[in-house]
C-alpha positions in Angstrom: 0.1 -0.4 0.5 0.9 3.3 -1.1 1.3 6.6 1.5 -0.9 8.0 -0.8 -3.8 5.8 -0.1 -3.0 6.1 4.0 -2.4 9.7 4.3 -1.1 11.8 7.1 -3.7 11.3 9.9 -3.2 7.2 9.6 0.4 7.9 9.8 0.7 9.9 12.9 -2.1 7.0 14.3 1.1 4.5 13.6 3.1 6.2 14.6 1.0 6.7 17.6 0.5 3.1 18.5 3.8 2.2 17.9 5.6 4.4 19.9 3.1 4.3 22.6 5.2 3.3 25.7 6.6 6.9 27.1 9.1 7.5 30.3 7.5 9.0 33.5 8.9 12.5 32.5 7.5 12.9 28.9 3.7 14.6 29.5 2.4 14.1 26.0 4.6 12.7 22.8 3.3 11.5 19.5 0.1 13.3 18.5 0.1 16.6 19.8 0.9 19.9 18.7 4.2 19.6 21.0 5.5 17.2 22.8 5.5 17.9 26.7 8.5 17.1 29.6 8.5 17.0 32.8 11.1 19.4 34.3 12.0 20.5 37.9 10.2 23.6 37.6 8.5 23.7 35.0 6.6 21.9 31.6 9.0 21.6 28.9 7.4 21.6 25.7 9.6 20.4 22.2 7.7 21.2 18.2 9.0 20.6 15.3 8.2 22.0 11.3 9.7 21.9 7.6 8.2 24.0 5.1 9.5 22.2 1.8 9.7 24.0 -2.0 7.2 22.2 -3.9 5.0 21.4 -1.6 4.5 24.6 1.6 6.5 26.9 -0.5 6.9 28.8 -4.6 9.8 30.6 -4.9 8.5 32.4 -8.0 6.5 34.5 -5.4 8.1 33.8 -2.1 11.0 35.8 -1.0 14.0 34.2 1.6 13.1 37.1 3.5 9.6 35.5 4.0 10.0 32.0 4.5 12.3 32.8 7.3 9.7 34.7 9.2 7.1 31.8 8.1 9.0 28.7 9.6 9.6 30.4 12.8 5.6 31.6 12.9 4.6 28.2 11.7 6.5 26.7 15.6 5.5 29.2 17.6 2.0 28.5 16.3 2.2 25.0 17.8 3.5 26.1 21.4 1.1 28.7 21.4 -1.5 25.7 21.1 -0.1 24.2 24.1 -0.5 27.2 26.0 3.2 27.2 26.6 5.5 30.6 25.9 8.8 30.1 23.1 11.7 30.4 24.3 15.3 29.1 22.0 15.0 27.2 18.6 16.9 25.2 16.0 17.4 25.6 12.4 17.8 23.1 9.9 18.9 23.9 6.3 19.2 22.2 3.4 20.0 24.0 0.1 21.3 24.2 -3.4 24.4 24.4 -4.4 23.9 26.8 -6.7 21.6 29.0 -4.2 23.2 32.7 -4.0 24.3 34.0 -1.1 21.8 36.6 -1.1 19.1 34.1 -0.5 21.4 32.7 2.3 21.3 36.1 4.2 17.7 37.4 3.7 16.8 34.4 4.8 18.0 34.8 8.1 16.6 38.1 7.8 13.3 37.2 8.1 14.5 34.9 10.9 15.8 37.2 12.5 12.7 39.7 12.5 10.4 36.6 13.2 12.6 36.7 16.6 12.3 40.4 17.7 8.0 39.4 17.2 8.3 36.1 19.4 10.8 37.2 21.5 12.9 33.6 20.5 16.3 32.5 20.5 18.3 30.9 17.8 20.6 28.0 19.4 21.6 26.0 16.7 20.6 24.1 14.1 22.3 21.8 11.1 22.9 22.8 7.4 23.1 20.9 4.8 23.1 20.9 0.6 20.7 19.2 -1.7 20.0 18.3 -4.9 16.4 19.5 -6.0 13.9 20.5 -3.5 14.9 23.3 -0.7 13.4 22.0 2.7 13.9 24.2 5.7 12.9 23.0 9.1 12.8 24.4 12.6 12.5 22.8 16.2 11.1 25.5 18.5 11.4 24.9 22.4 9.2 26.8 25.3 7.3 26.5 28.7 3.7 26.1 29.8 2.6 26.5 33.5 -0.5 24.8 32.4 -0.2 22.5 28.7 -3.6 22.3 26.6 -4.3 19.5 24.8 -6.3 18.2 22.1 -7.7 16.5 24.4 -10.2 18.3 27.1 -12.8 19.2 25.4 -16.2 18.5 27.1 -20.0 18.3 25.8 -21.6 21.1 26.7 -18.2 23.6 25.9 -18.6 26.7 23.5 -16.1 26.6 19.7 -14.3 29.3 19.5 -11.4 30.9 17.2 -9.2 33.2 17.9 -9.2 35.5 14.8 -9.9 35.7 11.2 -10.7 32.1 8.9 -9.6 31.5 5.2 -7.5 35.0 4.9 -4.4 32.7 3.9 -5.7 30.6 1.3 -7.2 34.0 -0.2 -3.7 35.0 -0.3 -2.1 31.6 -1.8 -5.0 32.1 -4.5 -4.4 35.4 -5.4 -0.2 34.8 -5.7 -1.2 30.6 -8.1 -3.2 33.4 -10.2 -0.3 35.7 -11.1 2.7 33.6 -10.2 4.5 36.8 -9.0 6.7 37.9 -6.4 3.7 40.8 -5.4 5.1 41.7 -1.9 8.5 43.2 -0.7 9.8 41.8 2.4 8.4 45.0 4.5 4.3 43.5 3.4 4.0 46.2 0.6 2.6 45.6 -3.1 5.1 46.0 -4.9 4.7 49.1 -7.2 5.7 47.3 -10.3 2.9 45.0 -10.1 0.1 47.5 -8.6 -1.3 47.9 -12.4 -1.1 43.5 -13.4 -3.3 43.7 -9.5 -5.9 46.5 -11.0 -6.2 44.7 -14.6 -7.7 42.1 -13.1 -9.5 42.7 -9.8 -10.2 46.5 -9.6 -8.3 49.7 -8.5 -9.8 49.3 -4.5 -8.5 45.9 -4.5 -5.3 46.4 -3.6 -5.1 47.5 0.4 -7.3 43.7 0.2 -4.6 41.9 -2.0 -2.1 42.8 0.5 -3.5 42.3 3.7 -4.5 39.0 1.9 -1.2 38.2 0.7 0.6 39.1 3.8 -1.7 36.8 5.5 -0.2 34.2 2.9 3.3 34.8 3.5 3.8 36.1 6.4 1.8 35.0 9.3 1.3 35.8 12.8 0.3 33.4 14.9 -2.2 34.3 17.9 -1.2 33.8 21.7 -3.7 32.1 23.6 -2.6 34.0 27.4 -5.1 36.1 27.5 -7.5 33.3 27.6 -4.9 30.5 29.1 -7.0 29.7 32.2 -11.1 28.8 30.5 -9.5 26.9 27.7 -10.1 23.3 28.1 -8.8 22.0 25.0 -6.6 23.8 21.7 -5.5 22.8 18.2 -3.8 25.9 16.0 -5.1 26.1 12.3 -3.0 24.9 9.9 -4.6 22.4 8.1 -8.1 24.5 7.7 -10.8 24.8 10.0 -12.7 21.4 9.7 -9.8 18.5 9.6 -7.6 20.6 12.8 -11.0 20.7 14.3 -12.1 16.9 14.1 -8.7 15.9 14.8 -9.2 18.2 18.5 -12.6 16.0 18.1 -11.5 12.6 17.5 -8.6 13.4 20.8 -11.6 14.9 22.8 -13.9 11.8 21.9 -16.9 13.9 20.9 -18.7 15.7 18.4 -19.1 19.6 17.0 -21.6 21.4 15.8 -20.2 25.0 14.1 -22.9 27.4 13.3 -21.9 29.2 9.6 -23.3 32.4 9.9 -20.6 32.6 13.5 -17.5 31.8 11.2 -15.6 35.1 11.2 -14.5 36.5 7.8 -12.5 39.9 7.5 -13.6 41.7 4.3 -10.6 41.5 2.4 -11.7 38.1 2.2 -15.8 38.7 1.3 -14.9 41.1 -1.5 -11.8 39.3 -3.0 -13.5 35.9 -3.4 -16.5 37.4 -4.6 -14.1 38.4 -7.2 -12.4 35.4 -8.0 -16.3 33.7 -8.0 -15.5 31.3 -5.0 -17.7 30.8 -1.7 -16.1 33.4 1.2 -16.9 30.5 3.6 -15.8 28.1 1.4 -11.6 29.0 2.2 -12.4 29.3 5.4 -13.8 26.4 6.2 -11.2 24.0 4.3 -7.9 27.0 3.6 -5.1 25.9 5.8 -2.5 28.1 6.7 -4.1 30.8 9.2 -1.8 30.0 12.7 -5.2 30.9 14.4 -6.2 29.2 17.4 -9.0 26.6 17.8 -10.1 26.6 21.6 -13.1 24.7 23.7 -14.2 26.8 27.3 -17.2 26.1 29.0 -17.4 30.0 29.8 -17.4 32.6 27.5 -13.6 33.9 26.0 -12.4 36.7 24.6 -12.5 34.5 21.1 -15.1 34.3 17.9 -17.7 31.7 19.0 -18.8 29.2 16.3 -20.4 27.0 17.4 -20.7 24.1 20.6 -19.4 20.1 21.1 -21.7 17.4 21.1 -21.9 14.3 21.8 -21.4 12.7 18.7 -21.6 13.5 15.1 -19.7 16.2 13.7 -22.3 19.2 12.0 -22.6 22.6 10.7 -25.9 24.4 11.0 -26.5 27.1 7.9 -28.6 30.4 9.0 -32.1 28.6 7.5 -31.0 26.1 10.2 -30.6 23.3 8.3 -28.1 20.6 8.9 -25.3 19.6 6.9 -22.2 16.5 7.9 -18.8 17.3 7.7 -16.0 15.6 7.1 -12.2 16.0 7.7 -12.0 18.4 4.7 -8.1 20.1 4.9 -4.9 19.9 3.7 -3.4 16.2 4.2 -0.2 15.2 3.1 0.4 12.5 0.7 -3.2 12.5 0.0 -3.6 12.8 -3.6 
């Protein structure tokens, strides 16, 4: 059987079963956003995530600076999703031998920008050559007093998200439309491409396009610290709302009911998705790389309430009250 017939979720479950026995100092192992190790004073969080050329990024419209910033964001997001504070990280790079020195320098300028934003420190890693696609990986360390896992949701808990959904996926659709480096490292649209964007959309669309592309190329991870005492379960939205909610429900052994008219959509997404003739709610439900937090809590918290945890089933309720069953739709590695 090929990996494409199995998919990422089932492969992770195979590893969870195979490596299910841990020493006493390991609180959380395979299957959550971060591993958790008990230390003398606090709980140590460790996570690792990677970006692979052709899968996670396209160099025809992504700069090395943007790659560096995003690589740190995706790893910081996993620490935040466990209720932790990121502190230190390691970097592993696999670059082609003919890569220009400027690429290397710009990549680490992006890393440095993210370090300042998230207040984390680079402490080591590894550099290797590759014959084909570039591969970038980071291992992030952090600490937490209270670890929040995916398996803590209870029937009756409200389901929350920390911000607008679908913006990153819409930004990716725009980039795939033009296949050009539209955004500068400062996060602004490049002047030479503004006329091209106006021709495709309209004159008033430039701020919307800039915002959406920035949410994809240089996303900023949401922090859960303000709500930490009230949260029962949490996961970051990296592969899409429906698939990541399904992961949370699977771990908590519950169901979920989502009210479609409560899913937060930015005005930028609404306007551009209309021009692209794609329903905004579809992008928000299945689009990945938002790096928002999906949380559950029995009490009101400072986030957008989009539904509730139920005993079983996965339900979407539209504005007319009609129920639609949903499955784990979103991005999965190895799936065709």
